[in-house]
C-alpha positions as CSV (number, residue, x, y, z in Angstrom):
1,M,-19.1,-30.7,-54.8
2,Q,-17.2,-33.9,-54.0
3,E,-13.6,-32.2,-54.2
4,H,-15.0,-29.7,-51.6
5,K,-16.7,-32.1,-49.6
6,T,-13.0,-33.9,-49.1
7,I,-11.5,-30.8,-47.6
8,Q,-14.7,-30.1,-45.5
9,E,-14.6,-33.3,-43.9
10,Y,-10.7,-33.0,-43.2
11,L,-11.5,-29.7,-41.8
12,E,-14.1,-30.9,-39.5
13,T,-12.2,-33.3,-38.6
14,A,-9.3,-31.3,-37.3
15,A,-11.9,-28.5,-35.7
16,A,-13.3,-31.1,-33.4
17,Q,-9.8,-31.6,-32.0
18,I,-9.8,-27.8,-31.0
19,R,-11.2,-27.3,-27.7
20,W,-11.0,-23.5,-27.8
21,K,-14.2,-22.3,-30.1
22,R,-12.7,-18.9,-30.4
23,A,-9.3,-20.8,-31.8
24,R,-11.5,-22.8,-34.5
25,S,-12.7,-19.6,-36.4
26,V,-9.2,-18.1,-36.6
27,V,-7.2,-21.5,-37.5
28,M,-9.6,-23.2,-39.5
29,P,-9.8,-20.7,-42.4
30,E,-6.0,-20.3,-42.2
31,L,-6.1,-24.4,-42.8
32,R,-8.4,-24.1,-45.5
33,R,-6.5,-21.7,-47.5
34,H,-3.5,-23.5,-47.3
35,L,-5.1,-26.9,-48.2
36,E,-7.0,-25.3,-51.2
37,D,-3.7,-23.5,-52.3
38,Q,-2.1,-26.8,-52.4
39,R,-4.8,-28.2,-54.2
40,D,-4.8,-25.7,-56.9
41,A,-0.9,-26.3,-57.2
42,F,-1.4,-29.9,-58.1
43,A,-4.2,-29.2,-60.2
44,A,-1.8,-26.8,-61.9
45,E,0.4,-29.6,-62.4
46,G,-2.3,-31.8,-64.1
47,R,-2.2,-34.1,-61.3
48,E,-5.6,-36.4,-61.0
49,D,-7.3,-36.0,-57.7
50,A,-5.5,-32.9,-56.9
51,E,-7.7,-32.5,-53.8
52,G,-7.0,-36.0,-52.4
53,L,-3.3,-35.3,-52.9
54,A,-3.7,-32.6,-50.9
55,V,-5.3,-33.9,-47.9
56,E,-3.3,-36.7,-48.1
57,E,0.0,-34.4,-47.9
58,M,-1.4,-32.8,-44.9
59,G,-1.5,-35.6,-43.0
60,D,-3.9,-37.1,-40.1
61,P,-6.2,-34.5,-39.3
62,V,-6.6,-35.7,-36.0
63,T,-3.1,-35.2,-35.4
64,V,-2.8,-31.9,-36.8
65,G,-5.7,-30.9,-35.0
66,T,-4.1,-31.8,-31.9
67,E,-0.9,-30.1,-32.8
68,L,-3.4,-26.9,-33.8
69,D,-5.0,-27.3,-30.4
70,S,-1.9,-27.5,-28.3
71,I,-0.6,-24.2,-29.9
72,H,-3.7,-22.4,-30.0
73,R,-5.1,-22.4,-26.4
74,P,-5.8,-19.3,-24.3
75,R,-3.2,-18.4,-21.9
76,P,-4.2,-17.7,-18.5
77,Q,-3.4,-14.3,-16.7
78,W,-3.3,-15.8,-13.0
79,G,-0.8,-13.4,-11.9
80,L,-2.6,-10.2,-13.4
81,L,-5.6,-11.2,-12.4
82,A,-4.5,-12.1,-8.7
83,L,-2.7,-8.8,-8.4
84,T,-5.8,-6.6,-9.4
85,M,-7.7,-8.6,-6.8
86,L,-5.4,-8.4,-4.1
87,L,-4.9,-4.3,-4.7
88,A,-8.9,-4.1,-4.8
89,L,-9.2,-6.2,-1.6
90,C,-6.5,-4.0,-0.3
91,G,-8.2,-0.9,-0.9
92,A,-11.8,-2.0,0.2
93,L,-10.2,-3.3,3.7
94,L,-8.4,0.1,3.9
95,Q,-11.6,1.9,3.4
96,I,-13.2,0.0,6.0
97,W,-10.6,-0.2,8.7
98,L,-9.3,3.4,8.5
99,T,-12.9,5.3,8.5
100,A,-14.6,2.9,11.3
101,S,-14.2,5.6,13.9
102,W,-15.7,8.5,11.7
103,S,-19.1,7.3,12.1
104,Y,-20.0,10.3,14.2
105,C,-19.7,12.4,11.4
106,Y,-21.4,9.9,8.9
107,K,-17.7,9.5,6.8
108,D,-17.3,5.9,7.8
109,A,-17.0,3.4,4.7
110,D,-20.3,1.2,5.0
111,P,-18.6,-2.2,4.9
112,F,-21.5,-3.8,3.2
113,H,-21.4,-1.4,0.2
114,T,-17.7,-1.5,-0.1
115,L,-17.5,-5.1,-0.1
116,T,-20.5,-5.6,-2.1
117,A,-18.4,-3.2,-4.6
118,F,-15.3,-5.6,-4.7
119,A,-17.5,-8.8,-5.5
120,L,-19.1,-6.6,-8.3
121,G,-15.6,-5.4,-9.2
122,C,-14.3,-9.0,-9.4
123,G,-17.4,-9.8,-11.4
124,A,-16.6,-7.0,-14.0
125,L,-12.6,-8.0,-14.1
126,L,-13.9,-11.6,-15.1
127,L,-16.5,-10.1,-17.6
128,G,-13.7,-8.4,-19.4
129,Y,-11.2,-11.2,-19.2
130,F,-14.0,-13.6,-20.9
131,L,-14.4,-10.8,-23.8
132,D,-13.3,-11.2,-27.1
133,P,-11.6,-8.0,-28.5
134,A,-11.7,-8.9,-32.3
135,R,-15.3,-9.1,-31.9
136,L,-15.9,-5.7,-30.1
137,A,-13.9,-4.8,-32.7
138,R,-16.3,-5.9,-35.2
139,Y,-19.0,-3.9,-33.5
140,G,-16.6,-1.1,-32.9
141,R,-18.9,1.5,-34.5
142,M,-21.8,0.3,-32.7
143,I,-20.1,0.4,-29.4
144,Y,-18.9,4.3,-30.1
145,L,-22.5,5.2,-30.7
146,G,-23.8,3.6,-27.9
147,A,-21.2,5.0,-25.4
148,I,-22.0,8.6,-26.8
149,A,-25.8,7.5,-26.6
150,A,-24.9,6.7,-22.8
151,G,-23.0,9.9,-22.1
152,L,-26.0,12.0,-23.0
153,I,-28.4,10.0,-21.0
154,A,-26.2,10.1,-18.1
155,L,-25.9,13.8,-18.7
156,L,-29.7,14.2,-18.7
157,A,-30.6,11.6,-15.6
158,S,-27.9,11.8,-13.4
159,P,-27.9,13.7,-10.1
160,R,-25.4,16.8,-9.9
161,P,-24.0,17.4,-6.6
162,Q,-21.8,20.6,-7.2
163,S,-22.6,20.5,-10.5
164,V,-21.1,17.5,-11.3
165,S,-22.6,14.3,-13.5
166,L,-22.1,11.6,-11.2
167,Y,-23.1,8.7,-13.8
168,A,-20.7,10.8,-16.6
169,I,-17.7,11.4,-14.8
170,Y,-17.6,7.4,-14.2
171,L,-18.7,6.3,-17.8
172,T,-16.1,8.7,-19.4
173,L,-13.5,6.5,-17.9
174,C,-14.2,4.1,-20.6
175,Y,-14.1,6.6,-23.2
176,P,-10.2,6.1,-24.1
177,A,-10.9,2.4,-24.9
178,V,-14.2,3.3,-26.6
179,Y,-12.0,5.4,-29.1
180,A,-9.5,2.9,-29.5
181,L,-12.0,0.4,-31.0
182,W,-13.6,3.4,-33.3
183,L,-9.9,4.3,-34.5
184,Y,-9.7,0.6,-35.6
185,T,-12.9,0.7,-37.6
186,C,-11.0,3.5,-39.5
187,R,-8.1,1.8,-40.8
188,R,-7.7,1.6,-44.7
189,K,-10.0,4.4,-45.4
190,S,-7.3,7.1,-46.6
191,W,-7.8,10.6,-45.9
192,A,-11.4,9.8,-44.9
193,G,-10.8,7.2,-42.7
194,L,-7.9,9.7,-40.6
195,L,-10.6,12.6,-40.6
196,L,-12.8,10.2,-39.2
197,A,-10.4,9.0,-36.4
198,V,-9.6,12.4,-35.3
199,G,-13.4,14.0,-35.3
200,G,-14.4,10.6,-33.8
201,G,-12.5,12.2,-30.4
202,I,-14.6,15.3,-30.4
203,P,-18.4,13.9,-29.3
204,L,-16.4,12.1,-26.3
205,A,-14.3,14.9,-25.3
206,V,-17.7,17.5,-25.2
207,I,-19.3,15.1,-22.7
208,C,-16.2,15.2,-20.6
209,V,-16.4,18.8,-20.8
210,L,-20.0,18.7,-19.8
211,A,-19.6,16.5,-17.2
212,P,-18.0,18.4,-16.5
213,R,-14.5,16.1,-15.6
214,L,-11.8,18.0,-16.3
215,S,-9.2,15.3,-15.5
216,S,-11.4,13.0,-18.0
217,L,-11.0,15.0,-20.9
218,L,-7.0,15.3,-20.6
219,T,-6.9,11.8,-20.3
220,L,-8.9,11.4,-23.2
221,L,-7.2,13.9,-25.3
222,L,-3.5,12.7,-23.9
223,T,-4.5,9.0,-24.9
224,G,-6.1,9.7,-28.1
225,F,-3.3,11.4,-29.2
226,V,-0.8,8.5,-28.5
227,L,-3.2,6.4,-30.1
228,L,-3.5,8.3,-33.3
229,L,0.1,8.8,-33.3
230,T,0.9,5.0,-33.2
231,A,-1.8,4.3,-35.9
232,A,-0.1,6.9,-38.1
233,W,3.3,5.2,-37.2
234,K,2.0,1.8,-38.3
235,D,-0.1,3.7,-41.3
236,W,-3.2,2.2,-40.7
237,F,-4.9,4.9,-43.0
238,G,-2.6,3.8,-46.4
239,L,-1.4,7.3,-46.9
240,G,2.1,6.9,-45.9
241,R,3.9,7.0,-42.6
242,R,4.8,11.0,-43.5
243,K,1.8,12.1,-44.4
244,S,-0.3,10.7,-41.5
245,M,2.1,11.5,-38.8
246,G,2.5,14.9,-40.3
247,F,-1.2,15.5,-39.6
248,V,-1.8,13.7,-36.9
249,L,1.0,16.3,-35.5
250,L,-0.8,19.3,-36.9
251,C,-3.9,18.5,-35.3
252,G,-2.1,17.9,-31.8
253,A,-0.5,21.1,-31.7
254,A,-3.4,23.2,-32.9
255,L,-5.5,20.7,-30.1
256,A,-2.6,22.0,-27.8
257,G,-3.0,25.6,-28.5
258,I,-7.1,25.9,-28.6
259,A,-6.6,24.0,-24.9
260,L,-4.2,26.7,-23.7
261,W,-6.4,29.1,-25.1
262,V,-9.6,28.0,-23.3
263,L,-8.0,26.4,-20.4
264,L,-5.1,28.7,-19.0
265,P,-7.5,32.1,-19.0
266,S,-9.8,30.3,-16.7
267,L,-7.3,28.6,-14.3
268,S,-5.5,31.8,-14.0
269,G,-8.7,34.3,-14.0
270,S,-10.4,32.4,-11.5
271,G,-6.7,32.0,-9.4
272,R,-7.0,28.0,-9.6
273,L,-3.6,27.2,-11.0
274,A,-1.8,29.7,-8.4
275,V,-3.7,28.4,-5.4
276,A,-2.9,25.2,-6.4
277,L,0.6,25.7,-6.5
278,H,0.6,28.1,-3.7
279,P,-2.2,27.4,-1.4
280,E,-1.1,29.9,1.2
281,L,-2.1,32.7,-0.9
282,D,-5.8,31.6,0.0
283,P,-5.6,29.2,3.4
284,T,-9.3,29.6,4.3
285,G,-10.9,29.9,0.6
286,A,-9.8,28.1,-2.6
287,G,-6.6,27.1,-0.9
288,Y,-7.8,25.6,2.0
289,Q,-7.8,22.1,1.1
290,A,-4.5,21.9,-0.4
291,S,-3.4,24.1,2.4
292,A,-4.8,21.3,5.0
293,I,-3.4,18.2,3.0
294,R,0.5,19.9,3.3
295,K,0.0,20.6,6.9
296,V,-1.1,17.3,7.5
297,L,1.5,15.5,5.6
298,D,4.2,17.8,7.7
299,L,2.7,15.9,10.6
300,S,2.6,12.3,9.2
301,Q,5.6,9.6,10.2
302,W,7.6,7.3,8.6
303,L,5.4,4.8,9.8
304,G,2.6,4.9,12.4
305,Q,-0.1,7.6,13.0
306,G,0.9,11.2,13.1
307,A,0.5,13.4,16.2
308,W,-2.6,15.5,15.5
309,N,-1.4,19.3,16.5
310,T,-4.4,21.5,17.4
311,G,-2.8,24.5,16.3
312,I,-3.9,23.2,12.5
313,S,-7.3,23.1,13.5
314,P,-9.2,22.5,16.9
315,Y,-11.1,19.9,15.3
316,P,-10.0,16.4,14.5
317,F,-8.4,15.1,11.1
318,E,-11.7,13.7,9.7
319,Q,-13.6,17.0,10.0
320,T,-10.4,19.0,9.0
321,V,-9.4,17.5,5.6
322,P,-12.4,17.8,3.0
323,G,-12.8,14.3,0.9
324,C,-10.7,12.6,3.3
325,G,-12.7,9.2,2.7
326,N,-12.7,9.4,-1.4
327,D,-10.4,11.9,-3.0
328,T,-7.9,12.7,-0.1
329,F,-7.9,8.9,0.9
330,L,-4.1,8.7,0.1
331,T,-3.4,11.6,2.4
332,T,-5.4,9.4,5.2
333,I,-3.5,6.3,4.8
334,I,-0.3,8.7,5.2
335,Y,-1.4,10.3,8.0
336,K,-3.0,7.4,9.6
337,L,-0.2,4.4,8.9
338,G,2.7,6.5,7.3
339,W,4.7,7.4,4.3
340,A,5.7,3.6,3.9
341,P,2.3,2.0,3.8
342,F,1.7,5.0,1.2
343,L,5.1,4.1,-0.7
344,A,3.9,0.2,-0.7
345,V,0.2,0.8,-2.0
346,V,1.8,2.7,-5.1
347,L,4.8,0.7,-5.8
348,A,2.2,-2.4,-6.2
349,F,0.0,-0.4,-8.5
350,A,3.3,0.8,-10.2
351,V,4.2,-3.2,-10.5
352,L,0.6,-3.8,-12.1
353,T,0.7,-1.3,-14.8
354,L,4.3,-1.6,-15.7
355,W,3.2,-5.4,-16.1
356,L,0.6,-4.7,-18.1
357,L,2.5,-2.3,-20.1
358,R,5.1,-4.8,-20.8
359,R,2.6,-7.1,-22.0
360,C,1.0,-4.7,-24.4
361,L,4.0,-3.6,-26.0
362,K,4.8,-7.3,-26.7
363,H,1.7,-8.3,-28.2
364,K,1.7,-9.0,-31.8
365,S,-1.9,-7.8,-32.8
366,Q,-2.0,-4.2,-33.3
367,L,-5.8,-4.1,-32.3
368,G,-5.0,-5.6,-29.0
369,R,-2.3,-3.4,-28.3
370,M,-4.3,-0.2,-28.9
371,V,-6.9,-1.2,-26.4
372,A,-4.4,-2.3,-23.8
373,L,-2.5,0.8,-24.3
374,A,-5.6,3.1,-23.9
375,V,-6.5,1.1,-20.5
376,V,-2.9,1.2,-19.1
377,M,-3.0,5.1,-20.0
378,T,-6.2,5.5,-18.1
379,L,-4.9,3.5,-15.0
380,C,-1.5,5.6,-15.0
381,M,-3.1,9.0,-15.4
382,Q,-5.9,8.5,-12.7
383,A,-3.2,7.4,-10.3
384,L,-1.1,10.5,-11.3
385,Y,-3.7,12.9,-10.7
386,S,-4.7,11.3,-7.2
387,V,-1.2,11.1,-6.0
388,A,-0.5,14.7,-7.0
389,W,-3.9,15.9,-5.3
390,N,-3.0,14.1,-2.1
391,L,0.5,15.4,-2.2
392,G,-1.2,18.9,-2.0
393,V,-1.0,19.8,-6.1
394,T,-5.0,20.2,-6.3
395,L,-5.3,20.3,-9.6
396,F,-7.2,17.6,-10.8
397,A,-9.4,15.4,-8.6
398,A,-9.4,11.8,-9.1
399,E,-9.8,8.5,-7.2
400,F,-6.8,6.4,-6.7
401,P,-7.5,3.3,-9.1
402,L,-8.7,0.0,-7.2
403,L,-8.5,1.8,-3.8
404,I,-10.8,4.4,-3.8
405,G,-14.7,4.7,-4.9
406,N,-17.1,1.7,-5.0
407,T,-17.9,2.5,-8.6
408,N,-14.2,3.8,-9.7
409,T,-13.1,0.4,-9.0
410,I,-15.5,-1.4,-10.1
411,I,-15.1,0.3,-13.8
412,N,-11.1,0.1,-13.2
413,M,-11.5,-3.7,-12.7
414,G,-13.7,-3.8,-15.6
415,L,-11.0,-2.2,-18.2
416,I,-8.2,-4.2,-16.5
417,G,-10.3,-7.5,-17.4
418,L,-10.3,-6.0,-21.3
419,A,-6.7,-5.5,-21.3
420,L,-6.2,-9.2,-19.8
421,S,-8.6,-10.5,-22.3
422,V,-6.1,-9.3,-24.9
423,F,-3.3,-11.2,-23.5
424,R,-5.1,-14.4,-22.8
425,G,-6.3,-14.5,-26.7
426,E,-2.4,-13.5,-27.8
427,S,-2.1,-17.0,-29.6
428,I,-4.7,-16.4,-32.0
429,A,-4.2,-12.7,-32.6
430,R,-4.2,-11.9,-36.0
431,D,-5.1,-8.3,-37.4
432,N,-7.0,-9.5,-40.4
433,I,-10.2,-10.7,-38.7
434,C,-11.8,-7.6,-38.5
435,A,-10.3,-6.4,-41.9
436,D,-13.0,-4.5,-43.9
437,I,-14.5,-6.4,-47.1
438,P,-12.7,-5.8,-50.1
439,P,-14.6,-3.6,-52.7
440,L,-16.0,-5.5,-55.5
441,P,-14.3,-4.9,-59.0
442,R,-15.8,-2.4,-61.3
443,Y,-16.9,-3.6,-64.5
444,H,-17.4,-1.1,-67.4
445,I,-20.5,-2.0,-69.7
446,K,-20.0,-0.6,-73.2
447,I,-22.8,-0.1,-75.5
448,S,-22.5,0.5,-79.2
449,L,-25.6,1.0,-81.8
450,Q,-25.1,0.4,-85.4
451,R,-27.6,0.7,-88.1
452,Y,-28.1,-1.9,-90.6
């Protein structure tokens, strides 16, 4: 007991110098293993007081702890935090300013609600920023099951304007990140883990279909496929890279075939695809919104408000373009402020996502890289859907991240905070923190009966 106490006292003294509590749980086990290995090496040489020699060789615990404290500190993400808040604030102010004159038709943004959503979004950003991704991964299965349960409750309890579950469509924005955590729990489980990883996306996809939110479904499928490919390339399942990649690619091809078989007939049968690409085929029906958007874009200027043409509609802009305060708010920016401010906003968001992607690809931990990649892909795909919609290709409706929508802004800021928490803890990123407990060795008992 005395031998263990010497190492324990050394570890306690060294740990007291490390101010970041999360770092202690990572660094101290490594230091303990190093001390115990050195002690065992001295003992194997027949040296007396092997533990004392190991501790003495390690040096002063205060000095060692201070050095570890200087290395393992949280890395503040001030630039990404500031840029995220700046974009969200810009979106809130633009909504209030550009819709202020629309109060007569009840399409103006409520300043109180909009600024409250911004404040809540900042809270969600900071909450995600201080989360521990390793702890989330420990409870990955519970989070996954909780996300499914929350989705089912949202489908049952949510109001359904135009047959769309309002609560569920926002909840599905979190599903790619949830799937990344689920995927991490399937590591080192051979074929069973690979099958669980593939099958785990099915309940999440079903909820997206029932919402219904086609853009969320497509985001989940593409993000999940990229995450699965990454996991297979890193041989998470212990099957070898060739087998894992082959199975994932086969599943991806089958999934793409099923999606085309299910979606294309519905899109082409209803004429949605043709109208989205050529709204002039039905300018007063299904193609009205796309047609109105394209006509407004033709009237827009490089800088400043476009000149309204009564030949388009006898009504003003806000009564002509559906969704000009939400889904088509980018069109509002183009018409009222010009193409240059629109491009500036999109460019600022592109800088944010590229910054996040660069940090994601350089991250050392596989868990952190997967979670951050899921967040970045979710943001990018929302932006692509929204830009395409606001340029007159009305296939998938989506609100531009951080710029449009109160609930949408809160959720996306929380997701960005989760990605920043990964980068904040990069100095203690380890992939063995959440490793499964190794199986106990198997013992065979042999019983023989002899007659005397």
